[in-house]
C-alpha positions in Angstrom: 39.6 -5.7 -4.6 35.9 -6.5 -3.8 34.7 -3.1 -5.3 36.2 -4.3 -8.7 34.5 -7.6 -8.6 31.1 -5.8 -7.7 31.5 -3.4 -10.6 32.2 -6.3 -13.0 29.1 -8.1 -11.7 26.9 -5.1 -12.3 28.3 -4.7 -15.7 27.4 -8.3 -16.6 23.8 -8.0 -15.1 23.3 -4.7 -17.2 24.5 -6.4 -20.3 22.1 -9.3 -19.8 19.3 -6.9 -19.4 20.2 -5.0 -22.5 20.3 -8.4 -24.4 16.9 -9.3 -23.1 15.0 -6.0 -23.6 13.4 -5.5 -26.8 10.2 -3.9 -28.3 8.5 -7.4 -28.1 9.9 -7.9 -24.6 9.5 -4.6 -22.5 10.7 -4.8 -18.9 9.3 -2.4 -16.4 9.9 -4.1 -13.0 13.0 -5.9 -11.8 13.0 -8.1 -8.7 16.4 -8.2 -7.3 18.1 -9.4 -4.1 18.8 -6.8 -1.4 22.4 -7.4 -2.1 21.9 -5.1 -5.1 21.0 -2.2 -2.7 24.6 -2.4 -1.5 25.7 -1.0 -4.8 25.8 2.9 -5.2 23.1 4.5 -7.2 25.5 5.3 -10.2 26.2 1.7 -10.6 22.8 0.1 -10.3 19.7 2.3 -9.6 20.5 5.1 -12.1 21.4 2.4 -14.7 18.0 0.9 -14.3 16.5 4.5 -14.4 18.1 5.1 -17.9 16.5 1.9 -19.1 13.1 3.0 -17.6 13.2 0.0 -15.2 11.8 0.2 -11.6 13.6 -2.0 -9.2 11.8 -4.1 -6.6 14.3 -4.6 -3.8 14.4 -5.5 -0.1 16.3 -2.8 1.8 19.8 -3.9 3.2 20.0 -3.6 7.0 22.8 -0.9 6.5 20.4 1.3 4.6 17.4 1.1 6.9 16.5 3.9 9.3 15.5 7.5 8.9 17.3 10.4 7.2 16.1 13.9 6.7 15.9 15.5 3.2 17.3 19.0 3.9 15.6 20.7 1.0 11.9 19.5 1.6 12.1 18.6 5.4 10.7 15.1 4.5 11.8 12.2 6.6 13.1 9.3 4.3 12.5 6.0 5.9 13.6 3.0 4.0 13.8 5.2 0.8 10.3 6.5 1.1 9.3 10.1 2.2 7.3 10.6 5.4 6.2 13.4 7.6 9.1 14.3 9.9 7.2 13.9 13.2 6.9 10.0 12.7 7.2 8.5 16.2 10.6 7.0 16.8 9.2 3.5 17.3 8.0 3.4 13.7 11.3 4.6 12.1 12.9 1.2 11.8 10.1 -1.6 12.0 11.7 -5.0 12.4 11.5 -7.1 9.4 9.8 -10.4 9.7 11.6 -13.6 8.8 9.1 -14.4 6.2 6.8 -12.0 4.1 4.6 -14.9 2.9 3.4 -17.9 4.7 1.5 -21.0 3.9 -0.6 -22.4 6.7 0.6 -26.1 7.5 -2.2 -28.8 7.2 -3.7 -30.6 10.0 -1.4 -33.5 9.7 1.8 -31.2 10.2 4.1 -31.8 13.0 3.7 -29.8 16.3 7.1 -28.3 15.6 6.0 -27.2 12.0 2.9 -25.7 13.7 4.8 -23.7 16.3 7.2 -22.4 13.8 4.3 -21.2 11.7 2.6 -19.5 14.7 5.8 -17.7 15.6 6.4 -16.6 11.9 2.8 -15.6 11.6 3.1 -13.4 14.8 6.1 -11.6 13.4 4.3 -10.9 10.1 1.2 -9.7 11.7 3.2 -7.3 14.0 5.1 -6.0 10.9 2.0 -5.3 8.7 0.2 -3.7 11.7 3.1 -1.3 12.2 3.4 -0.6 8.5 -0.3 0.2 8.4 0.2 2.8 11.2 3.4 4.2 9.6 1.4 4.5 6.3 -0.6 7.4 7.9 2.5 9.5 7.8 3.6 8.4 4.4 3.6 10.8 1.4 1.2 9.6 -1.3 2.7 9.3 -4.9 0.4 10.9 -7.4 2.6 10.3 -10.3 5.1 7.8 -11.6 8.6 8.8 -11.6 9.8 10.9 -14.4 12.7 10.2 -16.9 15.1 12.0 -14.5 14.0 10.1 -11.4 11.9 12.9 -9.9 8.5 12.2 -8.5 5.6 14.3 -7.2 3.8 13.3 -3.8 0.8 14.5 -2.0 1.7 15.5 1.6 -0.6 14.2 4.3 -1.6 16.5 7.2 -1.8 13.6 9.8 -1.0 14.9 13.3 0.6 18.1 12.0 0.1 19.6 15.3 3.2 17.5 16.5 5.5 19.5 14.1 8.3 21.4 15.8 9.0 24.9 15.1 11.9 24.0 12.6 9.6 21.5 10.8 6.8 24.2 10.4 9.3 26.3 8.3 10.0 23.4 5.7 8.0 22.6 2.6 6.8 19.5 4.2 4.6 21.5 6.5 3.1 24.1 4.2 3.0 22.6 0.7 0.2 20.1 -0.2 2.4 18.6 -2.8 6.2 18.1 -3.1 8.4 17.1 -6.0 11.4 15.1 -4.8 14.3 15.2 -7.2 15.9 12.1 -8.7 18.9 12.3 -6.5 16.7 11.9 -3.3 17.1 8.3 -2.1 18.1 7.3 -5.5 19.8 4.2 -4.2 16.6 2.8 -2.7 14.1 4.3 -5.4 11.1 2.1 -5.8 7.7 2.4 -7.2 5.9 1.0 -4.1 6.6 2.0 -0.4 8.9 -0.6 1.3 6.9 -2.7 3.6 3.5 -1.8 2.3 1.0 -4.6 1.2 1.5 -3.6 -2.4 5.4 -3.9 -2.1 5.0 -7.3 -0.4 2.8 -8.5 -3.2 5.5 -7.6 -5.7 8.5 -8.7 -3.9 7.1 -12.2 -2.8 7.0 -13.2 -6.4 10.8 -13.7 -6.2 10.2 -16.6 -3.7 9.0 -18.7 -6.8 12.2 -17.7 -8.6 14.3 -18.7 -5.6 12.6 -21.8 -5.3 13.3 -22.6 -9.0 17.0 -22.1 -8.6 16.9 -24.2 -5.4 15.3 -27.1 -7.2 17.4 -26.6 -10.4 20.6 -27.0 -8.6 19.4 -29.8 -6.3 21.1 -33.2 -6.9 17.7 -34.8 -6.4 16.5 -32.8 -9.5 18.4 -31.3 -12.4 21.6 -30.9 -10.4 22.8 -27.8 -12.5 25.9 -26.8 -10.6 29.6 -26.5 -10.9 31.0 -29.5 -12.6 27.5 -31.0 -13.4 28.6 -31.5 -17.1 32.0 -32.2 -18.9 31.7 -29.6 -21.8 33.6 -26.3 -22.4 32.4 -23.2 -24.3 29.5 -20.9 -23.9 27.5 -22.5 -26.8 27.9 -26.0 -25.4 27.0 -25.1 -21.8 24.1 -23.0 -23.0 22.8 -25.9 -25.0 23.0 -28.3 -22.0 21.4 -25.7 -19.7 18.6 -25.2 -22.1 18.1 -29.0 -22.2 18.1 -29.2 -18.2 15.4 -26.4 -18.3 13.3 -28.3 -20.6 13.6 -31.3 -18.4 12.6 -29.2 -15.4 9.5 -27.9 -17.1 8.5 -31.4 -18.3 9.0 -33.0 -14.8 7.2 -30.1 -13.2 4.1 -30.4 -15.6 4.0 -34.2 -14.9 4.2 -33.8 -11.1 1.3 -31.2 -11.5 -0.7 -33.7 -13.8 -0.2 -36.5 -11.3 -1.2 -34.6 -8.3 -4.4 -33.1 -9.9 -5.3 -36.4 -11.7 -5.1 -34.9 -15.1 -6.9 -37.1 -17.6 -5.9 -35.3 -20.9 -4.1 -36.7 -23.8 -1.2 -34.2 -23.9 1.7 -35.9 -25.4 4.1 -34.2 -22.9 2.2 -35.6 -20.0 2.0 -39.2 -21.2 4.3 -41.9 -19.7 7.5 -42.3 -21.7 7.8 -45.4 -23.8 9.9 -48.1 -22.5 13.4 -48.2 -23.6 15.3 -51.4 -23.6 17.9 -51.4 -20.8 16.6 -48.6 -18.7 14.1 -48.6 -15.8 11.1 -46.4 -15.5 11.7 -43.6 -12.9 8.6 -42.0 -11.0 8.0 -38.3 -12.1 8.7 -37.0 -8.7 12.1 -38.7 -8.4 15.4 -38.3 -10.1 18.1 -40.9 -10.8 21.0 -39.8 -8.8 23.5 -41.7 -10.8 22.7 -39.7 -13.8 24.7 -36.8 -12.6 27.3 -38.5 -10.6 30.9 -38.2 -12.0 32.3 -41.4 -13.7 34.1 -43.8 -11.5 37.9 -44.1 -12.1 38.9 -46.8 -14.3 
């Protein structure tokens, strides 16, 4: 079933992490797709905790919203603790389509400018609401411990709004609270979801997604199912490594061309002419190089 497939996928990911991590290559933050937040904490989040890794994830829509921690009385919104008297309108702030935007230049089409204006309005509204929500947020004064617990300072913002039941909880009368590792373990993150610091960390994956998109494109390296006709992990790994070398070389040459680089780096110099082959501009790719052979 699907659950079995997901367990196998998680096991493969964890094996890959274990193979990568070493004393020379410590790994502290892991940026992962919000699909990973679908997996229960025992399969994923707790496994990262055992490896001393903090996940940086976008919260899945099914996990968004507010839940009360019965022991402390804190209100957990998107995995982070808040004062329980947070207004309802701030308990599920709509996520913007884009978390990072690049302003189009003056020559951009009107349609592209309109799209940018719409996305910018979404992002501004999101960050404005998150800034207001931050007034109710617990403030972490330690990193998480080895068992996942973490100590927070409790703000006093608008405590006059607390109900009689809320005034009996730790959240009202304790200046600091330690939340156990089991509290919101599935969504455990170092930074508050939606905060500027979280956005700054999470948007780094945009570059990663961009790489995968280009790497698989038929206009570039074309690394996708059936792109080579070899079998075996060693052969496939070797061909993939060569494709990555080509990607890096092409990226450097495009950068050098756009920035009018005048150095003498051997990697950025034009390739020597080879008899029988035409020179291909650095920002183009010969489609025929990855097309399957024609039938005889």
